[in-house]
N, C-alpha and C positions, 0 to 999 in steps of 0.2 A: 504493498499499498506506498502510494508518495505523500509528502509533506506537503498539505497546504503551502499554498504560493503567498508571498503576505501581501498580496491586492485580494485572495480570498479570506485570509485573514480580516485585512482592513471590511472588507465588503462586511463577514458577516459581526465584526464589531459595528458599525453601522447600522446596521437592521436590528440589532439589540437595543442603542440609544436610542432605535428609532420607537421600539415598540410601544410602550406607552402612549405616543401619540397616534400612530397608527390604530391602535386599540380603539380609540375615542372616536373614529373617523367611522361613516355608514358608510364610503367606498373603499375598494379593497384597489392594494397599493402593492406594485411589484414588489421584488429585493433590491437592495442599493446596485445589483449588478448588473439588473436592467434598467434601471434609471438609470444609471450611468451610461450605459450604452446608447438609448433613446434620447436621453436629454443632456447628454457630456458631464451631468453633474448629477449628485448624490440625495441630493436637497427633496425631504418629501414635497415642502410648501412649494419652494417652486417649481417641481414635477406636475403638479397638480394645478398648479395657478395657469403654469403653460395651458395643461390641457383645458382646461375650462373655457379660457379664451378661443382655444383652435373652436372650443365646441359653440361656441358665440359668434365666432365669425363665421359657421357655418350655417346656423341659425339664421343669422342676419343675411345670408344670402338668401338662404330659402325665404325667408319676409320679400326680397327685393325680387324676389320670384315670383311673388305672392301665391306660395304654398308652405307646408308645414311638413313634418314629420309624421305625423300621423295620418297624410294622404297618401303614403306607400304602404304598398302590401308589401315588399319586401323591399331591402337594405341588403345591398353585397358588401358584407366586414371584410375590405380587401385591405393587407398591409395594415392594420390597428395592431398590430404586435402586440405589445401590453397594457392597451387600452386607453392611453395616456387621455384620447380625445373621447372615445367611444361613450365609456363612462358617462359623461357628461347631456350626453343625448339622450335626451328623453323623447320616445316616440307617443306618448300618451298624453304629451300639450296641444 
């Protein structure tokens, strides 16, 4: 069995530190390693704020197109990775 790399140890430590904050949330949050890969940073708040802003941008574009998420029967979830944006899109609105 190989020893974990320093990076893996750091990610585990960050996940451990973030656990109390993440447990208070209603949104699921990927581990630090995926947040870094997608966002370029491990900060949970920044990760979620960016995803929320992207979701708002999509909703604003739909408003300009005079439609909303609930008007679609199917939505292709392609390339959503660790769900940074998709968790903010609510098809029930």
